[in-house]
C-alpha positions as CSV (number, residue, x, y, z in Angstrom):
1,X,113.3,135.9,71.4
2,X,110.5,135.8,68.7
3,X,111.8,132.3,67.7
4,X,111.5,131.0,71.3
5,X,108.0,132.4,71.7
6,X,106.9,130.8,68.4
7,X,108.5,127.5,69.4
8,X,106.7,127.6,72.8
9,X,103.4,128.5,71.2
10,X,103.7,125.6,68.7
11,X,104.5,123.1,71.6
12,X,101.6,124.4,73.7
13,X,99.3,124.1,70.7
14,X,100.4,120.5,70.2
15,X,99.8,119.7,73.9
16,X,96.4,121.4,73.8
17,X,95.5,119.2,70.9
18,X,96.2,116.2,73.1
19,X,93.9,117.4,75.9
20,X,90.4,115.8,75.6
21,X,87.7,118.0,74.4
22,X,85.7,117.5,77.6
23,X,88.5,118.9,79.6
24,X,88.8,122.0,77.5
25,X,85.0,122.6,77.6
26,X,84.5,122.0,81.3
27,X,86.4,119.6,83.5
28,X,83.6,119.4,86.1
29,X,81.0,118.2,83.5
30,X,83.4,115.6,82.3
31,X,84.0,114.3,85.8
32,X,80.3,114.1,86.6
33,X,79.6,112.1,83.5
34,X,82.5,109.8,84.2
35,X,85.4,108.5,82.1
36,X,84.5,107.3,78.6
37,X,84.2,103.5,78.7
38,X,85.6,101.5,75.7
39,X,82.6,99.1,75.6
40,X,80.1,101.9,75.9
41,X,80.9,104.0,72.9
42,X,77.1,104.6,72.3
43,X,76.3,105.3,75.9
44,X,74.6,108.5,75.0
45,X,72.1,106.6,72.8
46,X,69.5,103.9,73.7
47,X,71.4,100.9,74.8
48,X,70.3,97.3,73.9
49,X,71.4,94.6,76.2
50,X,71.6,90.8,76.0
51,X,72.8,87.9,78.1
52,X,74.1,88.8,81.6
53,X,74.1,92.5,80.8
54,X,70.3,92.3,80.2
55,X,69.8,90.5,83.5
56,X,71.7,93.3,85.3
57,X,69.6,95.9,83.4
58,X,66.4,94.3,84.6
59,X,67.6,94.2,88.2
60,X,68.4,97.9,88.1
61,X,64.9,98.6,86.8
62,X,63.5,96.5,89.6
63,X,65.4,98.5,92.2
64,X,63.9,101.7,90.7
65,X,60.4,100.2,91.0
66,X,61.1,99.3,94.7
67,X,62.3,102.9,95.3
68,X,58.9,104.1,94.2
69,X,56.6,101.5,95.7
70,X,58.4,100.3,98.9
71,X,58.0,103.0,101.5
72,X,60.3,103.9,104.4
73,X,59.0,104.2,107.9
74,X,57.6,107.6,106.9
75,X,55.7,106.1,104.0
76,X,57.5,108.2,101.4
77,X,59.3,107.0,98.3
78,X,63.0,107.7,97.9
79,X,64.7,109.4,95.0
80,X,68.0,107.5,95.2
81,X,69.3,104.3,96.9
82,X,72.8,103.7,98.3
83,X,74.2,100.1,98.1
84,X,77.6,99.2,99.6
85,X,79.9,96.2,99.3
86,X,79.7,95.4,103.1
87,X,77.8,93.1,105.4
88,X,76.7,94.0,108.9
89,X,80.3,93.7,110.1
90,X,82.0,95.7,107.3
91,X,83.8,92.5,106.3
92,X,86.4,92.5,103.5
93,X,85.1,89.3,102.0
94,X,81.4,88.4,102.0
95,X,79.3,85.2,101.9
96,X,77.3,84.9,98.8
97,X,74.1,85.9,100.5
98,X,75.6,89.3,101.4
99,X,77.0,90.1,97.9
100,X,74.3,92.7,97.2
101,X,76.5,95.1,95.2
102,X,77.6,92.2,92.9
103,X,74.0,91.1,92.5
104,X,72.8,94.5,91.5
105,X,75.7,95.8,89.3
106,X,77.8,92.7,88.4
107,X,80.9,94.2,90.0
108,X,82.7,91.3,91.9
109,X,85.4,93.3,93.6
110,X,85.4,93.5,97.4
111,X,85.3,97.2,97.7
112,X,82.8,99.7,96.3
113,X,79.6,101.8,96.7
114,X,76.8,102.4,94.2
115,X,74.0,104.9,94.0
116,X,70.9,104.4,91.9
117,X,68.5,107.2,90.9
118,X,65.4,107.2,88.8
119,X,67.4,107.8,85.6
120,X,71.1,107.1,86.3
121,X,73.4,104.8,88.3
122,X,77.0,105.3,89.5
123,X,79.6,103.0,91.0
124,X,82.7,104.1,93.0
125,X,85.6,101.7,93.4
126,X,89.3,101.8,94.4
127,X,91.7,102.6,91.6
128,X,93.0,99.0,91.8
129,X,89.5,97.7,90.9
130,X,88.6,100.2,88.2
131,X,89.6,98.1,85.2
132,X,87.9,95.1,86.7
133,X,84.7,97.1,87.2
134,X,84.9,98.5,83.6
135,X,84.9,94.9,82.3
136,X,82.1,93.6,84.6
137,X,79.6,96.4,84.7
138,X,77.2,97.1,81.9
139,X,76.6,100.5,80.3
140,X,73.8,101.5,82.6
141,X,76.6,102.5,85.0
142,X,79.0,105.3,85.3
143,X,82.2,104.3,87.1
144,X,84.3,106.6,89.3
145,X,87.4,106.1,91.3
146,X,87.3,106.7,95.1
147,X,89.2,109.7,96.3
148,X,88.6,111.6,93.0
149,X,85.8,113.9,91.9
150,X,82.9,113.6,91.9
151,X,82.5,112.0,95.3
152,X,79.3,110.2,96.1
153,X,77.8,113.3,97.7
154,X,78.8,115.6,94.8
155,X,77.3,113.2,92.2
156,X,74.0,112.9,94.1
157,X,73.8,116.7,94.6
158,X,74.2,117.2,90.9
159,X,71.6,114.5,90.0
160,X,68.9,115.4,92.5
161,X,67.1,118.6,93.4
162,X,66.8,119.9,96.9
163,X,64.3,118.2,99.3
164,X,65.1,114.8,97.7
165,X,65.5,111.7,99.8
166,X,68.4,109.2,99.6
167,X,67.6,105.8,101.1
168,X,70.0,103.2,102.6
169,X,70.0,100.2,104.9
170,X,72.0,101.4,107.9
171,X,73.1,97.8,108.7
172,X,75.4,97.8,105.7
173,X,76.7,101.4,105.7
174,X,79.8,102.3,107.9
175,X,78.9,105.0,110.4
176,X,81.8,107.1,109.1
177,X,80.5,107.0,105.5
178,X,76.9,107.8,106.7
179,X,78.0,110.8,108.7
180,X,80.1,112.3,106.0
181,X,77.5,111.8,103.3
182,X,74.7,113.1,105.5
183,X,76.6,116.2,106.3
184,X,77.4,116.8,102.7
185,X,73.8,116.2,101.4
186,X,72.3,118.4,104.2
187,X,74.1,121.4,102.7
188,X,71.8,121.0,99.7
189,X,68.7,120.1,101.8
190,X,68.9,116.4,100.6
191,X,67.9,114.0,103.3
192,X,69.7,110.6,103.9
193,X,67.0,108.3,105.4
194,X,67.3,104.8,107.0
195,X,65.2,102.1,105.3
196,X,64.3,99.2,107.5
197,X,63.8,96.9,104.5
198,X,66.7,96.2,102.2
199,X,65.6,97.0,98.6
200,X,68.2,94.7,97.0
201,X,67.0,91.8,99.1
202,X,63.4,92.5,98.0
203,X,64.5,92.3,94.4
204,X,66.6,89.2,95.1
205,X,63.7,87.5,96.8
206,X,63.7,83.7,97.0
207,X,66.7,83.5,94.7
208,X,68.9,84.9,97.4
209,X,71.2,82.2,98.7
210,X,70.7,81.1,102.3
211,X,73.1,82.7,104.8
212,X,75.9,80.4,106.0
213,X,76.0,79.3,109.6
214,X,78.9,76.9,109.8
215,X,80.4,75.4,112.9
216,X,82.8,77.2,115.2
217,X,86.0,75.6,116.3
218,X,88.5,76.4,119.1
219,X,91.9,77.8,118.1
220,X,94.1,76.0,120.6
221,X,96.8,77.5,122.8
222,X,99.6,75.8,120.9
223,X,98.6,77.8,117.9
224,X,97.2,81.0,119.5
225,X,100.0,81.5,122.0
226,X,97.8,83.4,124.5
227,X,94.6,82.4,126.3
228,X,91.4,84.3,125.5
229,X,90.9,85.5,129.0
230,X,94.4,87.0,129.0
231,X,93.4,88.9,125.9
232,X,90.2,90.1,127.4
233,X,92.1,91.3,130.5
234,X,94.4,93.4,128.3
235,X,91.4,94.8,126.4
236,X,89.7,95.7,129.7
237,X,92.8,97.5,130.8
238,X,92.6,99.5,127.6
239,X,89.0,100.3,128.1
240,X,89.6,101.5,131.7
241,X,92.4,103.8,130.5
242,X,89.8,105.4,128.1
243,X,87.3,105.6,130.9
244,X,84.9,103.2,129.1
245,X,82.5,100.9,130.8
246,X,82.1,98.6,127.8
247,X,82.9,98.0,124.1
248,X,80.9,96.5,121.2
249,X,83.1,94.5,118.9
250,X,81.6,94.2,115.4
251,X,84.6,93.0,113.3
252,X,84.5,89.3,112.8
253,X,88.3,88.9,112.8
254,X,88.4,90.7,116.1
255,X,85.8,88.4,117.6
256,X,87.7,85.4,116.4
257,X,91.1,86.8,117.7
258,X,89.9,87.8,121.1
259,X,88.1,84.5,121.9
260,X,90.6,82.2,120.1
261,X,87.9,80.7,117.9
262,X,87.5,80.3,114.1
263,X,84.6,79.7,111.7
264,X,83.7,79.1,108.1
265,X,80.9,81.6,107.3
266,X,83.0,83.9,105.1
267,X,85.0,82.7,102.1
268,X,88.8,83.0,102.5
269,X,88.6,84.3,106.1
270,X,88.1,81.8,109.0
271,X,85.5,83.7,110.9
272,X,81.8,83.4,111.8
273,X,79.0,86.0,112.1
274,X,78.8,87.4,115.6
275,X,78.9,90.4,117.8
276,X,80.9,90.6,121.0
277,X,80.0,92.8,123.9
278,X,82.7,93.3,126.6
279,X,82.3,95.2,129.8
280,X,84.2,95.1,133.1
281,X,81.8,92.5,134.4
282,X,80.3,90.7,131.4
283,X,81.3,89.1,128.1
284,X,78.4,88.3,125.7
285,X,78.7,86.6,122.4
286,X,75.8,87.0,120.0
287,X,75.6,84.4,117.2
288,X,73.4,81.7,115.8
289,X,73.2,79.3,118.8
290,X,72.6,76.3,116.5
291,X,76.3,76.3,115.8
292,X,77.3,76.0,119.5
293,X,78.8,72.7,120.6
294,X,80.1,71.3,123.9
295,X,83.7,72.0,123.0
296,X,83.0,75.7,122.4
297,X,80.9,75.9,125.6
298,X,83.8,74.4,127.6
299,X,86.4,76.7,125.9
300,X,84.4,79.8,126.7
301,X,83.5,78.6,130.2
302,X,79.8,79.3,129.3
303,X,78.3,76.3,131.3
304,X,78.4,78.2,134.6
305,X,78.7,82.0,134.1
306,X,79.3,83.4,137.6
307,X,82.3,85.6,137.1
308,X,83.7,88.2,134.7
309,X,85.8,85.6,132.8
310,X,83.0,83.5,131.2
311,X,81.2,84.1,128.0
312,X,77.4,84.3,127.9
313,X,75.9,82.9,124.7
314,X,72.9,84.7,123.1
315,X,71.2,84.7,119.8
316,X,72.5,87.0,117.0
317,X,69.6,89.4,117.0
318,X,69.6,89.9,120.7
319,X,72.4,92.4,120.4
320,X,70.0,95.1,119.4
321,X,67.8,94.7,122.5
322,X,70.9,94.5,124.8
323,X,72.6,97.6,123.4
324,X,69.5,99.6,124.2
325,X,68.9,98.1,127.7
326,X,72.5,97.6,129.0
327,X,73.6,101.0,127.8
328,X,71.3,102.5,130.4
329,X,73.7,101.3,133.1
330,X,76.9,102.7,131.4
331,X,78.3,106.1,131.1
332,X,80.7,105.5,128.2
333,X,80.8,102.8,125.4
334,X,83.6,102.4,122.9
335,X,82.1,102.0,119.4
336,X,84.9,101.3,116.8
337,X,85.4,103.9,114.2
338,X,87.2,103.5,110.8
339,X,90.9,102.7,110.9
340,X,92.9,101.8,107.7
341,X,91.2,98.6,106.4
342,X,88.7,98.3,109.2
343,X,85.6,100.4,108.5
344,X,84.4,100.4,112.1
345,X,80.8,99.8,113.2
346,X,77.7,100.3,111.1
347,X,75.3,103.2,111.3
348,X,72.7,100.7,112.7
349,X,75.0,100.0,115.7
350,X,75.5,103.7,116.4
351,X,71.7,104.2,116.1
352,X,71.1,101.6,118.9
353,X,73.2,103.5,121.5
354,X,72.5,107.0,122.8
355,X,74.8,109.4,121.1
356,X,76.1,111.0,124.3
357,X,77.4,107.6,125.5
358,X,79.5,106.8,122.5
359,X,83.2,107.1,122.3
360,X,84.4,106.9,118.7
361,X,87.8,105.4,118.6
362,X,89.7,102.8,116.5
363,X,89.3,99.4,118.2
364,X,92.2,98.5,120.6
365,X,91.9,94.9,119.3
366,X,93.4,96.1,115.9
367,X,96.8,96.8,117.6
368,X,96.7,93.7,119.9
369,X,96.0,91.5,116.9
370,X,98.6,93.0,114.6
371,X,101.5,92.4,117.1
372,X,102.1,88.7,117.0
373,X,103.3,86.8,120.0
374,X,106.2,84.4,119.8
375,X,104.0,81.4,119.0
376,X,102.2,83.3,116.2
377,X,105.5,84.5,114.8
378,X,107.0,81.0,114.6
379,X,103.8,79.7,113.1
380,X,103.8,82.4,110.4
381,X,107.3,81.4,109.4
382,X,106.5,77.7,109.3
383,X,103.4,78.3,107.3
384,X,105.4,80.3,104.7
385,X,107.9,77.6,104.3
386,X,105.2,75.1,103.5
387,X,103.5,77.7,101.3
388,X,106.9,78.2,99.5
389,X,107.1,74.5,98.9
390,X,103.6,74.5,97.4
391,X,104.5,77.4,95.0
392,X,107.6,75.6,93.9
393,X,105.5,72.5,93.1
394,X,103.1,74.6,91.1
395,X,105.7,76.6,89.1
396,X,107.9,73.6,88.4
397,X,104.8,71.6,87.2
398,X,103.7,74.5,85.0
399,X,107.1,74.8,83.3
400,X,107.6,71.0,82.9
401,X,104.1,70.3,81.5
402,X,104.1,73.4,79.3
403,X,107.3,72.3,77.6
404,X,105.8,68.8,77.2
405,X,103.0,70.4,75.2
406,X,100.2,70.6,77.8
407,X,97.8,73.5,77.6
408,X,96.9,75.8,80.5
409,X,94.3,78.4,80.9
410,X,94.1,81.0,83.6
411,X,91.3,79.0,85.4
412,X,93.0,75.7,85.1
413,X,96.3,77.0,86.5
414,X,94.4,78.8,89.3
415,X,92.8,75.4,90.2
416,X,96.2,73.8,90.2
417,X,97.6,76.5,92.6
418,X,94.7,75.9,95.0
419,X,95.1,72.1,94.8
420,X,98.8,72.2,95.6
421,X,98.1,74.4,98.6
422,X,95.2,72.3,99.9
423,X,97.5,69.2,100.3
424,X,100.0,71.1,102.6
425,X,100.1,70.3,106.3
426,X,97.6,72.4,108.4
427,X,96.1,74.1,105.3
428,X,92.5,75.4,105.6
429,X,92.1,76.7,102.1
430,X,93.1,79.9,100.3
431,X,93.3,83.4,101.9
432,X,91.7,85.1,98.8
433,X,90.6,84.1,95.4
434,X,93.7,83.1,93.4
435,X,94.6,85.4,90.6
436,X,96.1,84.0,87.5
437,X,96.4,86.7,84.8
438,X,98.0,86.3,81.4
439,X,99.2,89.0,78.9
440,X,96.8,92.0,78.8
441,X,94.9,90.6,81.8
442,X,98.1,90.8,83.9
443,X,98.0,94.6,83.3
444,X,94.7,94.7,85.3
445,X,96.0,94.9,88.9
446,X,93.3,92.7,90.5
447,X,91.9,90.9,87.5
448,X,89.5,88.1,88.3
449,X,89.3,85.4,85.7
450,X,85.9,83.9,84.8
451,X,84.4,81.6,82.2
452,X,83.7,84.7,80.1
453,X,87.2,86.1,80.3
454,X,89.3,82.9,80.6
455,X,92.2,82.7,78.1
456,X,94.9,80.2,77.2
457,X,98.4,80.8,78.5
458,X,101.1,80.9,75.8
459,X,104.8,81.7,75.6
460,X,104.2,85.2,74.3
461,X,103.7,87.3,77.4
462,X,103.8,87.3,81.2
463,X,101.8,85.2,83.6
464,X,101.0,86.9,87.0
465,X,100.1,84.6,89.9
466,X,98.8,86.3,93.1
467,X,97.7,83.8,95.7
468,X,97.8,82.9,99.4
469,X,96.9,80.2,101.9
470,X,95.1,79.9,105.2
471,X,97.0,77.6,107.5
472,X,96.2,76.9,111.2
473,X,99.5,78.5,112.1
474,X,99.5,81.5,109.7
475,X,98.2,83.3,106.7
476,X,100.3,83.8,103.4
477,X,100.1,86.1,100.4
478,X,102.6,85.9,97.6
479,X,102.8,87.2,94.0
480,X,105.2,86.0,91.3
481,X,105.4,86.8,87.6
482,X,106.8,84.3,85.1
483,X,107.3,84.0,81.4
484,X,107.1,80.7,79.6
485,X,108.9,82.0,76.5
486,X,111.5,84.7,75.9
487,X,110.6,88.0,77.7
488,X,111.1,91.2,75.8
489,X,113.8,93.8,76.9
490,X,110.9,96.0,78.1
491,X,109.5,93.2,80.3
492,X,112.9,92.3,81.7
493,X,113.5,96.0,82.6
494,X,110.1,96.3,84.2
495,X,110.5,93.1,86.2
496,X,114.0,94.2,87.4
497,X,112.8,97.6,88.5
498,X,109.9,96.0,90.5
499,X,112.4,93.6,92.1
500,X,114.8,96.5,93.0
501,X,111.9,98.4,94.6
502,X,111.0,95.3,96.6
503,X,114.6,94.8,97.8
504,X,115.0,98.5,98.8
505,X,112.1,98.3,101.1
506,X,113.1,94.9,102.5
507,X,116.7,95.9,103.5
508,X,115.6,99.1,105.3
509,X,116.6,99.8,108.9
510,X,114.7,102.7,110.4
511,X,113.5,104.4,113.6
512,X,110.1,103.1,114.9
513,X,108.4,106.5,114.6
514,X,108.7,106.5,110.8
515,X,105.3,106.2,109.2
516,X,104.6,103.5,106.6
517,X,103.5,106.0,104.0
518,X,107.0,107.5,104.1
519,X,108.5,104.2,103.0
520,X,106.4,104.0,99.8
521,X,108.8,106.0,97.7
522,X,111.5,103.3,98.3
523,X,109.5,100.7,96.5
524,X,108.0,102.9,93.8
525,X,111.2,104.8,93.0
526,X,112.5,102.4,90.3
527,X,109.0,102.2,88.7
528,X,108.7,106.0,88.8
529,X,112.1,106.2,87.1
530,X,110.4,104.6,84.1
531,X,107.5,107.1,84.3
532,X,105.1,104.5,85.5
533,X,103.2,103.8,88.7
534,X,100.9,101.2,90.2
535,X,97.3,101.9,91.4
536,X,97.5,99.9,94.6
537,X,99.3,100.2,97.9
538,X,102.8,98.8,98.3
539,X,101.9,96.9,101.4
540,X,99.2,95.9,103.9
541,X,99.1,94.1,107.2
542,X,98.7,90.3,107.3
543,X,96.8,88.3,110.0
544,X,97.7,85.0,111.7
545,X,95.1,82.5,110.4
546,X,92.8,85.5,110.0
547,X,92.4,88.2,107.3
548,X,94.9,88.6,104.5
549,X,94.3,92.4,104.7
550,X,94.9,93.5,108.3
551,X,95.1,96.9,109.9
552,X,97.0,99.1,110.9
553,X,99.8,98.8,108.3
554,X,99.1,100.4,104.9
555,X,102.1,101.5,102.8
556,X,100.9,104.0,100.3
557,X,102.0,107.6,99.7
558,X,98.3,108.6,99.4
559,X,97.6,107.2,102.9
560,X,97.1,109.6,105.8
561,X,97.3,106.9,108.5
562,X,99.5,107.8,111.5
563,X,100.1,104.3,112.8
564,X,103.7,103.1,112.7
565,X,105.4,99.7,112.7
566,X,106.0,97.6,115.8
567,X,108.1,94.5,116.4
568,X,106.0,91.5,115.6
569,X,103.9,93.1,112.8
570,X,103.7,91.2,109.5
571,X,102.9,93.0,106.2
572,X,103.2,92.6,102.5
573,X,105.7,94.2,100.1
574,X,104.2,94.3,96.6
575,X,105.4,96.8,94.0
576,X,104.1,96.4,90.5
577,X,104.3,97.6,86.9
578,X,101.3,97.6,84.5
579,X,101.3,98.4,80.8
580,X,97.7,98.7,79.8
581,X,96.6,96.2,77.2
582,X,100.0,94.5,77.1
583,X,101.5,93.0,80.2
584,X,101.8,93.4,84.0
585,X,104.4,92.6,86.7
586,X,103.9,92.2,90.4
587,X,106.2,90.7,93.0
588,X,105.0,90.2,96.6
589,X,106.7,89.0,99.8
590,X,105.4,89.1,103.4
591,X,107.9,90.8,105.8
592,X,108.2,90.5,109.5
593,X,109.1,93.6,111.6
594,X,112.2,93.0,113.8
595,X,113.7,94.9,116.7
596,X,117.4,95.4,116.0
597,X,118.2,96.1,119.6
598,X,119.7,99.5,118.6
599,X,118.4,102.9,119.7
600,X,118.0,106.0,117.6
601,X,119.6,109.2,119.1
602,X,116.0,110.4,119.8
603,X,115.4,107.3,121.9
604,X,113.2,105.5,119.4
605,X,114.0,101.8,118.6
606,X,115.7,100.9,115.3
607,X,113.6,98.4,113.4
608,X,114.3,96.2,110.4
609,X,112.5,93.7,108.2
610,X,112.9,90.0,107.4
611,X,111.3,88.3,104.4
612,X,109.2,85.3,105.5
613,X,107.9,84.5,102.0
614,X,110.3,82.0,100.3
615,X,109.6,81.6,96.6
616,X,112.2,81.9,93.8
617,X,112.2,84.9,91.4
618,X,112.5,84.3,87.7
619,X,116.2,84.6,86.7
620,X,115.7,85.2,83.0
621,X,113.6,88.3,83.8
622,X,116.4,89.9,85.9
623,X,118.8,92.3,84.2
624,X,121.8,92.0,86.4
625,X,123.3,95.2,84.9
626,X,120.6,97.2,86.6
627,X,121.4,95.8,90.0
628,X,123.9,97.2,92.6
629,X,126.3,94.8,94.4
630,X,124.2,95.0,97.6
631,X,121.1,94.1,95.6
632,X,122.8,91.1,94.1
633,X,124.0,90.0,97.5
634,X,120.4,90.3,98.9
635,X,119.2,88.0,96.1
636,X,121.9,85.5,96.8
637,X,121.2,85.5,100.6
638,X,117.5,85.2,99.9
639,X,118.0,82.3,97.5
640,X,120.3,80.6,100.1
641,X,117.4,80.7,102.6
642,X,115.0,79.2,100.1
643,X,117.5,76.3,99.3
644,X,117.9,75.6,103.0
645,X,114.3,75.9,104.4
646,X,112.1,75.2,101.4
647,X,114.6,72.6,100.1
648,X,114.4,70.7,103.3
649,X,110.5,70.7,103.2
650,X,110.5,69.5,99.5
651,X,112.9,66.7,100.3
652,X,110.8,65.7,103.4
653,X,107.8,65.4,101.1
654,X,109.9,63.7,98.4
655,X,108.9,66.3,95.8
656,X,112.2,66.0,94.0
657,X,111.1,67.5,90.7
658,X,110.1,70.7,92.5
659,X,113.4,70.5,94.5
660,X,115.6,70.4,91.4
661,X,113.5,73.2,89.8
662,X,114.0,75.3,92.9
663,X,117.7,74.6,93.0
664,X,118.0,75.7,89.4
665,X,116.1,79.0,90.0
666,X,118.1,79.9,93.0
667,X,121.6,79.5,91.6
668,X,124.1,82.0,92.9
669,X,124.4,85.3,91.0
670,X,127.9,86.6,90.5
671,X,128.3,89.7,92.7
672,X,131.1,91.3,90.6
673,X,130.3,93.4,87.6
674,X,132.3,93.5,84.4
675,X,133.3,96.8,82.7
676,X,130.7,96.2,80.1
677,X,128.0,95.8,82.8
678,X,129.1,99.1,84.5
679,X,129.0,101.0,81.2
680,X,125.5,99.7,80.4
681,X,124.3,100.7,83.8
682,X,125.9,104.2,83.4
683,X,124.2,104.7,80.1
684,X,120.9,103.5,81.5
685,X,121.1,105.9,84.4
686,X,121.8,108.8,82.0
687,X,118.8,107.9,80.0
688,X,116.6,107.8,83.1
689,X,117.8,111.3,84.1
690,X,117.2,112.7,80.5
691,X,113.7,111.1,80.5
692,X,112.9,112.5,83.9
693,X,113.9,116.0,82.8
694,X,111.8,115.8,79.6
695,X,108.8,114.6,81.5
696,X,109.1,117.4,84.1
697,X,109.2,120.0,81.3
698,X,106.1,118.5,79.6
699,X,104.3,118.4,83.0
700,X,105.1,122.1,83.5
701,X,103.7,123.0,80.1
702,X,100.5,121.0,80.8
703,X,100.0,123.0,84.0
704,X,100.4,126.2,82.0
705,X,97.8,125.0,79.5
706,X,95.3,124.0,82.1
């Protein structure tokens, strides 16, 4: 008994020695100060900056000057200033003129919030962008992960005394974020105030790029599948069911979807800046009228607006006046609230409408847009075949030229990926900035290569390529990981486990009332088995020639969304494995949700998935001994579809080098397993079980220590 106690004490002492000193001396203080940053080892001393870091330091100081000298409407200075990564429409991607958070902090990710006080500055980002932020942001900033402590409110309350004032531009803050932060700060008598001049714009001044105002083009019926007036009619039926007289649509993708129009104001997403107001009798589009052309006027029936199925065209800024005047005639107005990837309307929109008239609900357009009609479904499939051909061209070219002695960098390969997509039929550009990450960079989930970080690709580690295209008939998103040399056993195992997770989700048949978050463990299970995880969701909805991140589907075990799958939804399936400082693996396909025609005993429909992405996997990185017979069969069936559909497209375009490369990568995998393979799999499974038991014991001891 004494021996056991002594042994446990020794183990506990060893574990305590591994616990950071900050945790032992006060976890709250450690959280408030933020995680220790590798490049900021002297962050408690006076920091000297040069180059771009110096420019960012000067901008931060300029914001602090504006906080003191630029008054709000009450002519009082503010003690802190909130900056978000959104434009007026809470867009996922921003035009350069709206990248205020990037201008101020240097963080180029598309999701984050920052708070600046007189003496400190903090940035909150999704876990998937944390490593990226750590590389891009100088040592003036503390960096925190969203969803962890401290929250924005907790940090502000610790930094500022009572009776302080936090300023923000309400046009760029989601109403949901404003309300939650205001409620939290009020408990400490800190006031959140609306500033009518944006302080970042004042610092930016004449150097701020001019806002884009590109042309608007009609998305024709042969691509859209439904007329815009039919969509408006369905939306009005939804509004009537909710006893609403009108709705303000603020999401740019929703405006584009409802009216069957597309634009070019925002990078990677074919939309234009506009608000859309729909009531039972009126449809009003607010946008820069210089972009209006005869074709658009005819499409929207705007030349003679005498009924409820024509669109009135007004200037972009007129929406503020109309919201105040027209709302006097309505009893209830639907104003979109946050739902999954859509952040809803801004605080400014809410402030323009009497509170008693507002119905806060997720936009009905989200669910209309997600469920593709037959034309959209066929278009998505065709777009992915052409996109698969483009990726085969890229990957075959990369292997061929690398063996010939050519040199590639992350940026040069990224340009090649974009070029190969651009020449495909109906292509309108890329759906997000192409990610090419080599070696340690591939271990950063959403690494963004730049001139400062660009490295040469060699045969000594993995190359992760995450990219997608915008086509007039669909949007694509695909990730593949390759190795131009000989992968290590660890890399092969990681790749195979990620592939197994992808397959397990792809082959699932399930009742329609199952929530997406409940499927996440299928894809993560093999990665969890190796005591690893990935800091991003397993899947997100995909638009049809719209946004590459589309609500309402989000597959993540941390998600609390209640929205389920429906036939006609498209979404990504993208498990990953990241070993910090070494290598990363991510594989991603887009899946279509199908109705099996079968019914669950409860009466719910049985649904299934179909992969529409058709790009070969890397055979030399697959350990067949880890695969079950059904998993091998899935790979063979998938490869057969690639040979048929993508092969036909490559032959049509006479891309025979890519065709033969594709045929080699999709060779049939034997579905039988030898005795040696079975023994290896049995040993591997036993090792996983032992490792899991040891990890559980250590976790229990850590809990006892804390």
